[in-house]
Backbone as a ProteinNet text record, in pm:
[ID]
protein_1_A
[PRIMARY]
MKQEKTGLLVIGLLLVAVIGISIWSMEPTEDILTEAIVVANEKFTENSVEVNSETDELSMYVPESFVVVEESPNNVILSREEQQYILFYNSFEPVTSKLNYEAASKDTDSLVLESFEENDRFGYIYITSEEANDKAFLLQIGVGGVKITTISSKNEILYDVEQMMLMANSIAYKDK
[TERTIARY]
-4228.5	-4209.9	-4330.4	-4343.3	-4414.2	-4555.7	-4597.7	-4723.5	-4772.7	-4680	-4725.8	-4738.9	-4687.2	-4700.1	-4821.5	-4867.2	-5011.8	-5116.3	-5087.1	-5224.8	-5233.5	-5129.8	-5120.4	-5181	-5170.2	-5256.7	-5367.1	-5424.1	-5561.3	-5638.2	-5578.5	-5658.7	-5674.2	-5530.3	-5570.2	-5669.2	-5667.4	-5783.4	-5917.9	-5949	-6045.6	-6102	-6009.5	-6012	-6079.5	-5988.9	-6032.1	-6180.2	-6195.5	-6345.8	-6460.6	-6425.2	-6528.1	-6539.4	-6464.6	-6457.8	-6495	-6467.9	-6538.6	-6705	-6717	-6874.5	-6946.1	-6868.8	-6941.9	-6973.3	-6881.5	-6869.4	-6997.1	-6959.2	-7065.7	-7221.4	-7235.6	-7378.2	-7423.3	-7351.4	-7414.8	-7482.7	-7587.5	-7695.6	-7635	-7601.9	-7587.2	-7711.1	-7682.8	-7760.1	-7877.3	-7828.8	-7884.3	-8017	-7973.1	-8076.2	-8190.7	-8130.1	-8245.3	-8309.4	-8277.8	-8353	-8475.3	-8421	-8510.7	-8603.8	-8590.3	-8676.1	-8764.9	-8718.2	-8815.8	-8909.2	-8904.6	-9016.1	-9099.3	-9065.9	-9127	-9254.2	-9154.2	-9240.1	-9346.9	-9317.6	-9403.1	-9524.8	-9487.6	-9588.1	-9694.3	-9643.7	-9720.5	-9790.1	-9731.4	-9835	-9962	-9894.5	-10010.1	-10109.6	-10079.7	-10173.3	-10292.9	-10228.8	-10299.2	-10435.4	-10508.3	-10636.1	-10592.8	-10673.3	-10624.4	-10634.8	-10528	-10549.4	-10644.4	-10685.7	-10774.6	-10719.2	-10795.8	-10777.4	-10770.5	-10662.4	-10675	-10634.6	-10643.8	-10629.1	-10681.3	-10713	-10797	-10718.2	-10753.4	-10733.5	-10846.8	-10851.9	-10940.9	-11002.6	-10912.4	-10935.4	-10935	-10870.6	-10864.4	-10872.6	-10864	-10866.4	-10735.8	-10671.3	-10558.1	-10496.8	-10417.8	-10374.4	-10209.4	-10168.4	-10056.1	-10007.8	-9886	-9845.9	-9807.9	-9797.9	-9788.7	-9671.8	-9540.8	-9408.5	-9438.5	-9495.4	-9512.1	-9606.8	-9582	-9636.3	-9678.3	-9796.5	-9823.9	-9775.2	-9681.2	-9614.3	-9692.6	-9735.6	-9795.6	-9873.7	-9997.2	-10097	-10109.8	-10123.7	-10165.6	-10224.3	-10288.6	-10386.5	-10278.3	-10327.4	-10257.6	-10110.2	-10051.6	-9954.5	-9968.7	-9921.8	-9899.5	-9754.7	-9703.1	-9577.2	-9577.3	-9487.9	-9495.4	-9372.3	-9346.1	-9215.1	-9184.8	-9092.4	-9064.7	-8922.8	-8891.2	-8763.8	-8693	-8603.3	-8557.2	-8579.7	-8668.6	-8669.9	-8839.9	-8829.8	-8915.5	-8985.5	-9137.4	-9196.8	-9298.4	-9263.2	-9384.7	-9487.8	-9592.3	-9740.6	-9769.4	-9797.8	-9865.6	-9992.4	-10081.7	-10212.3	-10278.4	-10322.6	-10410.6	-10539.9	-10661.3	-10779.8	-10833.7	-10787.6	-10846.9	-10794.5	-10692.2	-10652.9	-10692.1	-10729.5	-10813.9	-10705.8	-10728.7	-10647.4	-10568.1	-10644.1	-10560.3	-10465.3	-10449.9	-10353.8	-10219.8	-10155	-10000.7	-9907.8	-9973	-9890.9	-9775.1	-9792.9	-9656.5	-9527	-9593.1	-9494.7	-9438.7	-9511.9	-9448.6	-9335.4	-9373.7	-9290.5	-9154.6	-9166.5	-9033.2	-8971.2	-9031.7	-8999.9	-8893.3	-8906.1	-8840.8	-8642	-8640.7	-8523.3	-8452.3	-8348.4	-8283.4	-8185.4	-8133.4	-8070.7	-8122.1	-8259.7	-8318.4	-8239.5	-8256.3	-8187.1	-8338	-8453.6	-8577.8	-8653.9	-8759.7	-8864.7	-8973.6	-9070.9	-9142.3	-9270.4	-9367.1	-9524.3	-9604.6	-9739	-9799.6	-9975.5	-10027.3	-10170	-10266.3	-10338	-10437.3	-10612.4	-10706.6	-10822.2	-10859.3	-10791.1	-10842.1	-10784.7	-10661.7	-10524.6	-10402.5	-10368.5	-10199.1	-10091.8	-10039.4	-9901.8	-9755.4	-9678.9	-9520.3	-9430.2	-9324	-9210.5	-9076.5	-9053.3	-8915.8	-8805.3	-8675.7	-8571.9	-8442.5	-8371.4	-8264.5	-8175	-8012.7	-7951.5	-7943.4	-7946.9	-7949	-7799	-7812.9	-7697.4	-7579.5	-7640.8	-7552.2	-7516.8	-7577.9	-7528	-7509.4	-7409	-7418.3	-7442.8	-7481.4	-7522.3	-7693.2	-7760.6	-7904.7	-7960.8	-8106	-8182	-8299.1	-8328.7	-8467.7	-8546.6	-8648.4	-8742.1	-8862.2	-8972.9	-9109.4	-9193.5	-9324.8	-9418.7	-9524.5	-9603.9	-9701.4	-9832.8	-9955.9	-10080.2	-10164.3	-10202.2	-10286.3	-10221.4	-10306.5	-10272.3	-10198.7	-10162.6	-10089.5	-9925.3	-9840.6	-9720.6	-9653.4	-9566.5	-9474.1	-9361.7	-9262.5	-9150.6	-9062.2	-8961.3	-8839.6	-8711.9	-8629.5	-8494.7	-8442.8	-8418.4	-8404.4	-8237.3	-8224.8	-8089.9	-8120.4	-7989.7	-8009.6	-8080.5	-8037.6	-8102.3	-8242.2	-8283.8	-8435.4	-8536.2	-8470.3	-8527.9	-8663.7	-8663.9	-8782.5	-8885.3	-8844.3	-8946.4	-9042.2	-8942.3	-8997.1	-9102.2	-9061.8	-9131.7	-9282.9	-9269.5	-9363.2	-9466.7	-9418.2	-9510.5	-9589.1	-9488.7	-9535.4	-9654.7	-9624.7	-9739.4	-9856.7	-9828.6	-9982.4	-10048.6	-9965.7	-10042.8	-10077.8	-10002.9	-10058.6	-10198.3	-10191.1	-10310.8	-10429.6	-10409.8	-10519.9	-10576.5	-10524.6	-10597.4	-10743	-10824	-10977.3	-10997	-11064.8	-11094.8	-11227	-11246.9	-11367.3	-11435.3	-11574.4	-11676.8	-11668.4	-11675.2	-11659.7	-11791
14741.5	14901.5	14934.3	14841.9	14921.8	14883.5	14794.9	14755.8	14883.9	14918.2	15007.3	15150.7	15190.1	15310.6	15299.6	15180.1	15151.1	15179.9	15092.5	15107.8	15262.8	15329.5	15493.4	15534.6	15520.7	15589.3	15548.2	15444.5	15383.7	15471.5	15493.3	15547.9	15687.9	15770.4	15882.2	15924.6	15833.9	15836.1	15838.6	15734.2	15707.2	15831.2	15907	16015.9	16134	16143.9	16272.9	16251	16109.3	16081.2	16099.8	16073.7	16100.9	16252.6	16332.1	16485.2	16532	16473.2	16548.6	16525.3	16395.9	16348.1	16440.8	16464.8	16540.8	16709	16743	16874.4	16911.2	16811.8	16801.4	16784.1	16715.3	16677.8	16776	16899.2	16986.7	17078.4	17117.2	17219.6	17353.8	17444.3	17580.9	17649.2	17710.5	17804.5	17886.1	17942.1	18026.6	17947.2	17845.6	17735.3	17707.4	17672.1	17592.5	17704.6	17820.3	17958	17975.1	17967.6	17994.2	17880.6	17772.4	17667.6	17661.1	17730.4	17760	17829.6	17955.8	18039.9	17954.9	17849.8	17785.4	17692.9	17647.3	17563.5	17630	17765.8	17817.9	17877.9	17911	17970.2	17821.2	17696	17590.6	17578.6	17552.7	17501.4	17624.9	17770.8	17865.6	17860.9	17841.9	17803.5	17677.9	17572.4	17450.4	17459.7	17371.2	17370.1	17332.5	17380.9	17371.7	17236	17175.7	17048.6	17028.9	16895.5	16872.8	16876.7	16982.9	17015	16875.3	16851.5	16740.9	16792	16937.2	16959.6	17103.3	17098	17204.5	17257.5	17377.5	17476.3	17544.7	17600.3	17690.4	17776.6	17859	17961.9	17917.5	17813.5	17778.8	17638.3	17578.4	17442.4	17456.5	17362.5	17366.2	17232.7	17220.3	17086	17132.2	17006.4	16976	16830.2	16854.9	16748.2	16651.7	16501.5	16391.6	16382.4	16452.2	16438.6	16534.1	16640.9	16766.3	16743.1	16801.2	16781.4	16913.8	16962.2	17087.4	17068.8	17177.6	17175.3	17242.3	17385.4	17465.6	17544.3	17598.3	17676.8	17805.3	17896.7	18034.5	18118.1	18214.5	18300.7	18355.7	18330.6	18417.4	18330.1	18214.6	18145.2	17997.5	17921.6	17778.9	17722.4	17651.5	17624.6	17493.8	17420.9	17300.3	17268.4	17121	17076.4	16932.2	16922.5	16811.8	16773.4	16666.4	16603.1	16728.7	16754	16879.7	17029.1	17055.1	17157.1	17240.7	17348.6	17441.2	17509.2	17538	17621.7	17704.2	17831.4	17908.6	17962.7	17930.6	17979.1	18072.1	18224.6	18333.9	18336.2	18388.7	18431.4	18546.9	18625.2	18759.1	18727.1	18668	18661.2	18786.6	18890.3	19024.6	19077.5	19002.4	19047.6	18949.2	19000.3	18919	18831.1	18734.4	18658.5	18757.4	18854.2	18958.3	19040.7	19053.5	19132	19108.9	19217.2	19229.4	19261.3	19315.1	19321.5	19261.2	19152.9	19070.2	19056.6	19069	19082.8	19225.1	19302.5	19461.2	19460.9	19382.6	19382.8	19320.7	19197.5	19148.5	19207.4	19312.2	19378.9	19461.7	19514.7	19640.7	19568.2	19437.9	19373	19393.3	19477	19480.1	19374.1	19281.5	19195.6	19056.5	19046.8	18913.8	18887.5	18738.7	18661.6	18627.3	18626.7	18594.8	18690.6	18757.2	18795.7	18801.9	18719.8	18715.1	18688.4	18748.7	18765.5	18670.2	18637.6	18588.4	18623.7	18649.3	18671	18600.3	18560.9	18457.3	18457.5	18456	18444.5	18515.6	18640.2	18741.5	18668.9	18657.7	18580.3	18629	18653.7	18688.6	18648.8	18560.5	18512	18542.1	18506.3	18569.9	18438.4	18458.5	18388	18468.1	18432.6	18547.2	18440.9	18470.8	18419.8	18505.4	18462.5	18569.9	18471.5	18495.8	18417.1	18406.2	18295.9	18309.4	18363	18454.3	18507.5	18425.1	18348.2	18251.2	18162	18115.3	17981	18010.5	18014.1	18050.5	17947.1	17825.7	17751	17699.8	17804.3	17803	17914.1	17920.5	18020	18034.7	18170.3	18197.8	18177.9	18107.1	18100.3	18139.1	18241.2	18264.8	18252.7	18206.4	18150	18261.1	18313.1	18375.8	18393.4	18383.4	18416	18494	18593.7	18706.2	18728.7	18703.8	18727.2	18625	18532.6	18407.1	18403.6	18385.9	18359.9	18268.2	18162.6	18048.7	18085.3	18089	18098.1	17963.4	17946.9	17863.1	17860.5	17810.3	17830	17657.7	17672.6	17561.3	17551.3	17450	17408.1	17410	17421.2	17419.8	17292.7	17155.2	17027.8	17046.7	17102.5	17100.9	17199.8	17305.8	17423.8	17418.8	17302	17278.4	17212.5	17090	17049.5	17145.4	17227.6	17316.5	17415.4	17464.8	17568.5	17490.4	17384.2	17304.7	17264.8	17226	17199.9	17331.1	17416.8	17549.1	17606.6	17648.5	17681.9	17603.1	17460.7	17401.3	17410.6	17452.7	17462.3	17603.4	17726.9	17869.4	17867.8	17789.7	17784.1	17732.5	17638.2	17565.7	17614	17762.3	17785.8	17837.6	17815.9	17833.9	17877.4	17989.3	18057.8	18016.7	17961	17949.2	18081.8	18051.3	18168.3	18195.9	18303.6	18311.1	18369.8
-7818.9	-7856.1	-7968.1	-8075.9	-8189.6	-8130.5	-8064.5	-7999.9	-7910.4	-7824.9	-7767.8	-7818.5	-7937.4	-7997	-8096.3	-8106.9	-8206.7	-8102.8	-7992	-7876.4	-7826.4	-7829.4	-7811	-7932.7	-8039.1	-8144.3	-8154	-8140.5	-8140.3	-8023.6	-7903.9	-7786.8	-7833	-7892.7	-7923.5	-8039.7	-8164.2	-8226.9	-8202	-8100.7	-8022.5	-7939.9	-7848.9	-7778.4	-7894.9	-7993.3	-8070.6	-8127.1	-8182.6	-8238	-8124.8	-8032.3	-7906.7	-7872.3	-7862.8	-7839.2	-7997.8	-8119.8	-8247.5	-8223.4	-8172.5	-8217	-8080.7	-7968.7	-7855.2	-7903.5	-7971	-7994.7	-8120.2	-8219.4	-8355.8	-8285.5	-8201.4	-8145.3	-8065.7	-7992.9	-7912.6	-8012.4	-7952.7	-8033.2	-7955.8	-8063.2	-8021	-7917.2	-7813.4	-7753.3	-7825.5	-7934.6	-8010.9	-8097.6	-8117.7	-8203.7	-8087.9	-7978.8	-7872.6	-7860.3	-7828.5	-7794.1	-7929.6	-8033.7	-8127	-8143.8	-8099.3	-8105.4	-7984.6	-7875.4	-7784.6	-7807.9	-7898.5	-7925.4	-8004.6	-8103.9	-8194.8	-8100	-8007.2	-7909.1	-7841.7	-7779.4	-7737.7	-7819.1	-7922.7	-8013.4	-8051.3	-8078.6	-8107.6	-7985.8	-7910.5	-7789.4	-7744.4	-7757	-7711.4	-7815.9	-7941.3	-8065	-8035.3	-7986.5	-7959.3	-7882.5	-7914.2	-7800	-7645	-7576.8	-7435.1	-7387.8	-7308.4	-7259.8	-7166.3	-7121.1	-7034.1	-6869	-6786	-6672.8	-6566.8	-6481.2	-6411.7	-6274	-6231.6	-6101.1	-6061.6	-5926.7	-5890.1	-5752.9	-5712.8	-5622	-5578.5	-5470.9	-5407.4	-5529.5	-5620.4	-5704.1	-5861.7	-5889.2	-6032.4	-6053.7	-6160.8	-6206	-6319.1	-6336.1	-6433.3	-6483.7	-6576.3	-6641.3	-6543.8	-6502.9	-6436.5	-6507.5	-6555.3	-6636.4	-6551.1	-6587.2	-6483.8	-6406.3	-6471	-6370.4	-6282.6	-6264.9	-6191.6	-6038.5	-5929.7	-5834.2	-5749.3	-5732.9	-5663.8	-5523.7	-5490.6	-5353	-5266.8	-5306.9	-5235.3	-5303.6	-5214.7	-5309.8	-5224.3	-5260.6	-5170.6	-5264.7	-5226.7	-5305.2	-5403.1	-5524.4	-5636.7	-5687.1	-5614.8	-5650.6	-5611.2	-5735	-5693.5	-5708.7	-5633.3	-5642.3	-5683.5	-5795.8	-5850.6	-5865.5	-5828.3	-5879	-5974.3	-6020.1	-6108.4	-6083	-6009.9	-5945.4	-5862.1	-5892.5	-5814.8	-5840	-5939	-6028.8	-5973.2	-5934.3	-5911.6	-6017.1	-6011.7	-6087.7	-6020.6	-6041	-5967.1	-6059.8	-6058.1	-6100.4	-6008.3	-6094.5	-6028.5	-6125.8	-6060.1	-6154.1	-6078.1	-6168.2	-6141.3	-6206.5	-6128.5	-6193.3	-6242.6	-6194.9	-6259.9	-6349.2	-6417.6	-6548.2	-6655.9	-6768.9	-6859.4	-6958.1	-7027.5	-7132.5	-7214.5	-7254.2	-7318.1	-7274.2	-7137.3	-7050.8	-7114.6	-7097.5	-7136.7	-7051.2	-6904.5	-6774.2	-6761.3	-6759.7	-6695.6	-6831.6	-6963.7	-7055	-7069.7	-7048.2	-7014.8	-6917.7	-6786.7	-6697.9	-6735.5	-6803.7	-6864.1	-6960.1	-7021.1	-7151	-7098.8	-6976.3	-6931.9	-6882.5	-6899.2	-6902.5	-7027.8	-7023.4	-7155.1	-7187.3	-7074.8	-7110.3	-7142.9	-7190.8	-7192.4	-7348.5	-7341	-7462.8	-7554.6	-7500.7	-7573.5	-7505.5	-7594.2	-7543.5	-7679.3	-7677.5	-7791.4	-7747.5	-7811.9	-7767	-7917.8	-7857	-7919.9	-7924.3	-7993.9	-7999.1	-8114.2	-8053.5	-8117.1	-8045.6	-8092.2	-8069.6	-7897.7	-7935.7	-7791.3	-7701.4	-7702.2	-7582.4	-7632.9	-7530.4	-7547.3	-7473.9	-7494.5	-7457.8	-7498.6	-7394.1	-7423	-7379.5	-7418.7	-7344.7	-7330	-7234	-7180.5	-7145.3	-7184.5	-7115.6	-7105	-7000.2	-6954.1	-6898	-6892.8	-6859.6	-6687.8	-6622.9	-6462.5	-6419.3	-6331.3	-6294.8	-6215.9	-6116.9	-6062	-6123	-6229.7	-6311.3	-6470.1	-6522	-6661.1	-6742.1	-6699.2	-6792.6	-6760.2	-6678.8	-6655.3	-6715.5	-6713.5	-6776.2	-6697.2	-6701.8	-6603.2	-6736.4	-6717.3	-6818.4	-6766.8	-6840.4	-6792.3	-6906.9	-6906.9	-6979.1	-6944.1	-7007.4	-6972.6	-7046.6	-7002.1	-7099	-7013.1	-7051.8	-6975.7	-6847	-6757	-6598.1	-6561.5	-6619.7	-6563.4	-6624.4	-6533.6	-6566.8	-6463	-6548.9	-6472.6	-6474.3	-6360.2	-6383.7	-6325.3	-6416.1	-6348.2	-6400.6	-6308.7	-6391.8	-6460.7	-6583.7	-6667.5	-6704.5	-6732.5	-6822.4	-6944.1	-7019.4	-7173.9	-7225.7	-7143.2	-7210.9	-7156.4	-7077	-7040.8	-7070.7	-7168.3	-7157.6	-7283.2	-7357.6	-7456.8	-7406.4	-7320	-7265.9	-7151.7	-7105.2	-6952.6	-7027.1	-7163.9	-7263.3	-7283.5	-7324.2	-7369.9	-7254	-7141	-7019.5	-6961.6	-6925.1	-6903.5	-6960.6	-7092.7	-7205.2	-7179.9	-7163	-7141.2	-7019	-6937	-6783.2	-6812.2	-6859.8	-6884.6	-6911.4	-7064	-7115.6	-7057.7	-6963.8	-6909.8	-6808.9	-6750.4	-6633.8	-6647.3	-6575.4	-6577.2	-6427.8	-6400.6	-6270.1	-6230.4	-6110.1	-6053.4	-6006.9	-6037.2	-5994.2	-5830.3	-5789.1	-5631.1	-5578.6
[MASK]
++++++++++++++++++++++++++++++++++++++++++++++++++++++++++++++++++++++++++++++++++++++++++++++++++++++++++++++++++++++++++++++++++++++++++++++++++++++++++++++++++++++++++++++++

């Protein structure tokens, strides 16, 4: 009888410890969103990465784990595992364009809307809650006339911000 109580006590303590560690190790959403702004700004100000992919209208950097699924005028659809990324570009908009940022700024429910300017370039990060899933975020990264959008989880958002800003920064239009 005493052995059963001791066993239950040990199991109870282990369960409390596991729950405590899980709660302690979870980073608050606000901290992740603040860190996402920092990552976006760092990648925006970095030198552009080497281009490794070309379409009919542009060349760009595509991260190793990403696959170009479809190309059409003004759009490139990419995927990584089960996640899709939509890259929209307007070659008539300069790298200083604020058009996409201004469109995003009309959303009064955004969690993050931050802009960056450097060397005659304009970039931004926009994050809002995904309506269909409260554990997901609509993430948009833009540089000039380029914007990349995806639905990201809390665990993946920092990775997505980094890769998307690297892609947006790398766009070079071909002469027609």
